[in-house]
NUFIMAR-498396 format. One record per residue: residue number from 1; residue in one letter; x, y, z of N, C-alpha, C in turn. Coordinates in nm, 4 decimals. Layout:
NUFIMAR-498396
<pt num="NUM" residu="A" n_xx="X" n_yy="Y" n_zz="Z" ca_xx="X" ca_yy="Y" ca_zz="Z" c_xx="X" c_yy="Y" c_zz="Z"/>
...
//
This chain:
NUFIMAR-498396
<pt num="1" residu="X" n_xx="-0.9769" n_yy="1.5922" n_zz="7.2882" ca_xx="-0.8905" ca_yy="1.6911" ca_zz="7.3501" c_xx="-0.7465" c_yy="1.6677" c_zz="7.3060"/>
<pt num="2" residu="X" n_xx="-0.6796" n_yy="1.7743" n_zz="7.2740" ca_xx="-0.5408" ca_yy="1.7652" ca_zz="7.2314" c_xx="-0.4544" c_yy="1.7186" c_zz="7.3496"/>
<pt num="3" residu="X" n_xx="-0.3504" n_yy="1.6453" n_zz="7.3201" ca_xx="-0.2578" ca_yy="1.5988" ca_zz="7.4225" c_xx="-0.1735" c_yy="1.7168" c_zz="7.4706"/>
<pt num="4" residu="X" n_xx="-0.2009" n_yy="1.7655" n_zz="7.5914" ca_xx="-0.1349" ca_yy="1.8853" ca_zz="7.6425" c_xx="0.0150" c_yy="1.8664" c_zz="7.6599"/>
<pt num="5" residu="X" n_xx="0.0592" n_yy="1.7455" n_zz="7.6907" ca_xx="0.2025" ca_yy="1.7221" ca_zz="7.7114" c_xx="0.2827" c_yy="1.7377" c_zz="7.5827"/>
<pt num="6" residu="X" n_xx="0.2164" n_yy="1.7264" n_zz="7.4688" ca_xx="0.2868" ca_yy="1.7360" ca_zz="7.3409" c_xx="0.2954" c_yy="1.8797" c_zz="7.2887"/>
<pt num="7" residu="X" n_xx="0.2351" n_yy="1.9750" n_zz="7.3584" ca_xx="0.2392" ca_yy="2.1143" ca_zz="7.3138" c_xx="0.3770" c_yy="2.1743" c_zz="7.3395"/>
<pt num="8" residu="X" n_xx="0.4068" n_yy="2.2838" n_zz="7.2721" ca_xx="0.5315" ca_yy="2.3570" ca_zz="7.2914" c_xx="0.5085" c_yy="2.4600" c_zz="7.4015"/>
<pt num="9" residu="X" n_xx="0.5622" n_yy="2.4334" n_zz="7.5198" ca_xx="0.5397" ca_yy="2.5173" ca_zz="7.6376" c_xx="0.6493" c_yy="2.6217" c_zz="7.6501"/>
<pt num="10" residu="X" n_xx="0.6104" n_yy="2.7415" n_zz="7.6988" ca_xx="0.7046" ca_yy="2.8537" ca_zz="7.7145" c_xx="0.6934" c_yy="2.9114" c_zz="7.8543"/>
<pt num="11" residu="X" n_xx="0.8084" n_yy="2.9462" n_zz="7.9125" ca_xx="0.8136" ca_yy="3.0188" ca_zz="8.0395" c_xx="0.8451" c_yy="3.1649" c_zz="8.0091"/>
<pt num="12" residu="X" n_xx="0.8075" n_yy="3.2509" n_zz="8.1012" ca_xx="0.8424" ca_yy="3.3924" ca_zz="8.0875" c_xx="0.9936" c_yy="3.4077" c_zz="8.0901"/>
<pt num="13" residu="X" n_xx="1.0443" n_yy="3.5049" n_zz="8.0152" ca_xx="1.1880" ca_yy="3.5284" ca_zz="8.0094" c_xx="1.2485" c_yy="3.5615" c_zz="8.1445"/>
<pt num="14" residu="X" n_xx="1.1715" n_yy="3.6211" n_zz="8.2337" ca_xx="1.2220" ca_yy="3.6590" ca_zz="8.3652" c_xx="1.2116" c_yy="3.5497" c_zz="8.4694"/>
<pt num="15" residu="X" n_xx="1.1729" n_yy="3.4325" n_zz="8.4305" ca_xx="1.1547" ca_yy="3.3217" ca_zz="8.5251" c_xx="1.2895" c_yy="3.2570" c_zz="8.5526"/>
<pt num="16" residu="X" n_xx="1.3418" n_yy="3.2818" n_zz="8.6719" ca_xx="1.4707" ca_yy="3.2244" ca_zz="8.7074" c_xx="1.4615" c_yy="3.1281" c_zz="8.8243"/>
<pt num="17" residu="X" n_xx="1.3512" n_yy="3.1357" n_zz="8.9001" ca_xx="1.3403" ca_yy="3.0551" ca_zz="9.0215" c_xx="1.2985" c_yy="2.9111" c_zz="8.9931"/>
<pt num="18" residu="X" n_xx="1.2409" n_yy="2.8870" n_zz="8.8773" ca_xx="1.1881" ca_yy="2.7551" ca_zz="8.8462" c_xx="1.0429" c_yy="2.7389" c_zz="8.8884"/>
<pt num="19" residu="X" n_xx="0.9947" n_yy="2.8290" n_zz="8.9725" ca_xx="0.8549" ca_yy="2.8276" ca_zz="9.0174" c_xx="0.7755" c_yy="2.9229" c_zz="8.9285"/>
<pt num="20" residu="X" n_xx="0.7447" n_yy="2.8790" n_zz="8.8100" ca_xx="0.6841" ca_yy="2.9666" ca_zz="8.7098" c_xx="0.5611" c_yy="2.9008" c_zz="8.6481"/>
<pt num="21" residu="X" n_xx="0.4882" n_yy="2.9790" n_zz="8.5744" ca_xx="0.3823" ca_yy="2.9214" ca_zz="8.4925" c_xx="0.4372" c_yy="2.9062" c_zz="8.3510"/>
<pt num="22" residu="X" n_xx="0.3796" n_yy="2.8130" n_zz="8.2786" ca_xx="0.4143" ca_yy="2.7918" ca_zz="8.1387" c_xx="0.2882" c_yy="2.8095" c_zz="8.0554"/>
<pt num="23" residu="X" n_xx="0.3064" n_yy="2.8580" n_zz="7.9342" ca_xx="0.1949" ca_yy="2.8861" ca_zz="7.8438" c_xx="0.2217" c_yy="2.8143" c_zz="7.7118"/>
<pt num="24" residu="X" n_xx="0.1149" n_yy="2.7608" n_zz="7.6528" ca_xx="0.1266" ca_yy="2.6949" ca_zz="7.5220" c_xx="0.0032" c_yy="2.7260" c_zz="7.4388"/>
<pt num="25" residu="X" n_xx="0.0232" n_yy="2.7405" n_zz="7.3099" ca_xx="-0.0884" ca_yy="2.7567" ca_zz="7.2165" c_xx="-0.1397" c_yy="2.6184" c_zz="7.1775"/>
<pt num="26" residu="X" n_xx="-0.2708" n_yy="2.6032" n_zz="7.1849" ca_xx="-0.3358" ca_yy="2.4795" ca_zz="7.1423" c_xx="-0.3674" c_yy="2.4961" c_zz="6.9927"/>
<pt num="27" residu="X" n_xx="-0.3569" n_yy="2.3915" n_zz="6.9121" ca_xx="-0.3787" ca_yy="2.4058" ca_zz="6.7681" c_xx="-0.5106" c_yy="2.4733" c_zz="6.7284"/>
<pt num="28" residu="X" n_xx="-0.6144" n_yy="2.4607" n_zz="6.8116" ca_xx="-0.7426" ca_yy="2.5232" ca_zz="6.7763" c_xx="-0.7515" c_yy="2.6699" c_zz="6.8164"/>
<pt num="29" residu="X" n_xx="-0.6404" n_yy="2.7288" n_zz="6.8659" ca_xx="-0.6375" ca_yy="2.8708" ca_zz="6.8999" c_xx="-0.6473" c_yy="2.9009" c_zz="7.0476"/>
<pt num="30" residu="X" n_xx="-0.6858" n_yy="2.8009" n_zz="7.1271" ca_xx="-0.6933" ca_yy="2.8243" ca_zz="7.2711" c_xx="-0.5526" c_yy="2.8346" c_zz="7.3299"/>
<pt num="31" residu="X" n_xx="-0.5452" n_yy="2.8789" n_zz="7.4554" ca_xx="-0.4178" ca_yy="2.8953" ca_zz="7.5249" c_xx="-0.4232" c_yy="2.8140" c_zz="7.6533"/>
<pt num="32" residu="X" n_xx="-0.3209" n_yy="2.7318" n_zz="7.6746" ca_xx="-0.3129" ca_yy="2.6488" ca_zz="7.7948" c_xx="-0.2075" c_yy="2.7063" c_zz="7.8882"/>
<pt num="33" residu="X" n_xx="-0.2343" n_yy="2.6970" n_zz="8.0195" ca_xx="-0.1433" ca_yy="2.7475" ca_zz="8.1224" c_xx="-0.1268" c_yy="2.6374" c_zz="8.2267"/>
<pt num="34" residu="X" n_xx="-0.0012" n_yy="2.6128" n_zz="8.2674" ca_xx="0.0246" ca_yy="2.5106" ca_zz="8.3689" c_xx="0.1367" c_yy="2.5550" c_zz="8.4620"/>
<pt num="35" residu="X" n_xx="0.1518" n_yy="2.4832" n_zz="8.5712" ca_xx="0.2575" ca_yy="2.5060" ca_zz="8.6699" c_xx="0.3834" c_yy="2.4351" c_zz="8.6217"/>
<pt num="36" residu="X" n_xx="0.4922" n_yy="2.5092" n_zz="8.6077" ca_xx="0.6156" ca_yy="2.4479" ca_zz="8.5566" c_xx="0.6715" c_yy="2.3421" c_zz="8.6511"/>
<pt num="37" residu="X" n_xx="0.6413" n_yy="2.3504" n_zz="8.7802" ca_xx="0.6917" ca_yy="2.2519" ca_zz="8.8757" c_xx="0.6133" c_yy="2.1211" c_zz="8.8706"/>
<pt num="38" residu="X" n_xx="0.4936" n_yy="2.1254" n_zz="8.8116" ca_xx="0.4087" ca_yy="2.0071" ca_zz="8.8071" c_xx="0.3431" c_yy="1.9946" c_zz="8.6696"/>
<pt num="39" residu="X" n_xx="0.4206" n_yy="1.9679" n_zz="8.5657" ca_xx="0.3650" ca_yy="1.9646" ca_zz="8.4304" c_xx="0.2609" c_yy="1.8553" c_zz="8.4074"/>
<pt num="40" residu="X" n_xx="0.2579" n_yy="1.7546" n_zz="8.4928" ca_xx="0.1582" ca_yy="1.6482" ca_zz="8.4789" c_xx="0.0316" c_yy="1.6783" c_zz="8.5590"/>
<pt num="41" residu="X" n_xx="0.0302" n_yy="1.7906" n_zz="8.6295" ca_xx="-0.0806" ca_yy="1.8233" ca_zz="8.7177" c_xx="-0.2001" c_yy="1.8864" c_zz="8.6499"/>
<pt num="42" residu="X" n_xx="-0.2003" n_yy="1.8923" n_zz="8.5200" ca_xx="-0.3126" ca_yy="1.9510" ca_zz="8.4483" c_xx="-0.2844" c_yy="2.0946" c_zz="8.4064"/>
<pt num="43" residu="X" n_xx="-0.3783" n_yy="2.1503" n_zz="8.3338" ca_xx="-0.3624" ca_yy="2.2858" ca_zz="8.2816" c_xx="-0.4984" c_yy="2.3534" c_zz="8.2747"/>
<pt num="44" residu="X" n_xx="-0.4956" n_yy="2.4842" n_zz="8.2830" ca_xx="-0.6143" ca_yy="2.5647" ca_zz="8.2556" c_xx="-0.6103" c_yy="2.5998" c_zz="8.1080"/>
<pt num="45" residu="X" n_xx="-0.7235" n_yy="2.5929" n_zz="8.0407" ca_xx="-0.7279" ca_yy="2.6212" ca_zz="7.8975" c_xx="-0.8281" c_yy="2.7332" c_zz="7.8749"/>
<pt num="46" residu="X" n_xx="-0.7816" n_yy="2.8382" n_zz="7.8054" ca_xx="-0.8613" ca_yy="2.9587" ca_zz="7.7826" c_xx="-0.8910" c_yy="2.9769" c_zz="7.6344"/>
<pt num="47" residu="X" n_xx="-1.0055" n_yy="3.0362" n_zz="7.6066" ca_xx="-1.0357" ca_yy="3.0735" ca_zz="7.4687" c_xx="-0.9460" c_yy="3.1912" c_zz="7.4313"/>
<pt num="48" residu="X" n_xx="-0.9301" n_yy="3.2183" n_zz="7.3024" ca_xx="-0.8499" ca_yy="3.3353" ca_zz="7.2634" c_xx="-0.9031" c_yy="3.4655" c_zz="7.3239"/>
<pt num="49" residu="X" n_xx="-1.0339" n_yy="3.4806" n_zz="7.3311" ca_xx="-1.0914" ca_yy="3.6032" ca_zz="7.3889" c_xx="-1.0589" c_yy="3.6131" c_zz="7.5379"/>
<pt num="50" residu="X" n_xx="-1.0731" n_yy="3.5045" n_zz="7.6106" ca_xx="-1.0399" ca_yy="3.5057" ca_zz="7.7528" c_xx="-0.8926" c_yy="3.5406" c_zz="7.7744"/>
<pt num="51" residu="X" n_xx="-0.8053" n_yy="3.4843" n_zz="7.6928" ca_xx="-0.6618" ca_yy="3.5106" ca_zz="7.7061" c_xx="-0.6316" c_yy="3.6574" c_zz="7.6759"/>
<pt num="52" residu="X" n_xx="-0.6908" n_yy="3.7110" n_zz="7.5704" ca_xx="-0.6703" ca_yy="3.8522" ca_zz="7.5369" c_xx="-0.7177" c_yy="3.9431" c_zz="7.6497"/>
<pt num="53" residu="X" n_xx="-0.8323" n_yy="3.9084" n_zz="7.7111" ca_xx="-0.8838" ca_yy="3.9883" ca_zz="7.8224" c_xx="-0.7914" c_yy="3.9801" c_zz="7.9428"/>
<pt num="54" residu="X" n_xx="-0.7356" n_yy="3.8627" n_zz="7.9693" ca_xx="-0.6398" ca_yy="3.8488" ca_zz="8.0780" c_xx="-0.5164" c_yy="3.9346" c_zz="8.0531"/>
<pt num="55" residu="X" n_xx="-0.4611" n_yy="3.9261" n_zz="7.9330" ca_xx="-0.3416" ca_yy="4.0058" ca_zz="7.9022" c_xx="-0.3689" c_yy="4.1554" c_zz="7.9125"/>
<pt num="56" residu="X" n_xx="-0.4849" n_yy="4.1989" n_zz="7.8672" ca_xx="-0.5212" ca_yy="4.3408" ca_zz="7.8760" c_xx="-0.5336" c_yy="4.3816" c_zz="8.0227"/>
<pt num="57" residu="X" n_xx="-0.5936" n_yy="4.2985" n_zz="8.1069" ca_xx="-0.6056" ca_yy="4.3284" ca_zz="8.2483" c_xx="-0.4696" c_yy="4.3354" c_zz="8.3150"/>
<pt num="58" residu="X" n_xx="-0.3802" n_yy="4.2450" n_zz="8.2804" ca_xx="-0.2445" ca_yy="4.2468" ca_zz="8.3361" c_xx="-0.1727" c_yy="4.3751" c_zz="8.2954"/>
<pt num="59" residu="X" n_xx="-0.1880" n_yy="4.4165" n_zz="8.1706" ca_xx="-0.1243" ca_yy="4.5397" ca_zz="8.1234" c_xx="-0.1774" c_yy="4.6625" c_zz="8.1978"/>
<pt num="60" residu="X" n_xx="-0.3048" n_yy="4.6579" n_zz="8.2366" ca_xx="-0.3654" ca_yy="4.7686" ca_zz="8.3122" c_xx="-0.3316" c_yy="4.7640" c_zz="8.4602"/>
<pt num="61" residu="X" n_xx="-0.2662" n_yy="4.6572" n_zz="8.5048" ca_xx="-0.2301" ca_yy="4.6445" ca_zz="8.6449" c_xx="-0.3397" c_yy="4.5877" c_zz="8.7337"/>
<pt num="62" residu="X" n_xx="-0.4402" n_yy="4.5260" n_zz="8.6754" ca_xx="-0.5534" ca_yy="4.4744" ca_zz="8.7531" c_xx="-0.5122" c_yy="4.3662" c_zz="8.8532"/>
<pt num="63" residu="X" n_xx="-0.4028" n_yy="4.2989" n_zz="8.8302" ca_xx="-0.3633" ca_yy="4.1882" ca_zz="8.9160" c_xx="-0.2438" c_yy="4.2215" c_zz="9.0043"/>
<pt num="64" residu="X" n_xx="-0.2023" n_yy="4.3476" n_zz="9.0021" ca_xx="-0.0916" ca_yy="4.3911" ca_zz="9.0864" c_xx="-0.1346" c_yy="4.3874" c_zz="9.2330"/>
<pt num="65" residu="X" n_xx="-0.0425" n_yy="4.3484" n_zz="9.3237" ca_xx="-0.0801" ca_yy="4.3494" ca_zz="9.4649" c_xx="-0.1085" c_yy="4.4917" c_zz="9.5124"/>
<pt num="66" residu="X" n_xx="-0.2023" n_yy="4.5046" n_zz="9.6025" ca_xx="-0.2394" ca_yy="4.6370" ca_zz="9.6555" c_xx="-0.1384" c_yy="4.6892" c_zz="9.7538"/>
//
C-alpha cells in the first residue's frame, strides 16, 4: 500500500473553515479522501470508476440535502 501521508493532498477552493475533506491521487490511479482536521486518521480509497460515479452523482445533485 502506498504511504498515504506522502501523497499531494488538495482541499476544495471554497474551504475556509478548516473543516474540510482533502483529496489525493494515488499513483495507481485510485483516489484517496481524508478529513483535513485528522490527517492521521486514515483515508477512504476509491477506484477511478467509483470516483467518477461519485462526481457524476454530485453534479446531478444526488447528495444535496432535501
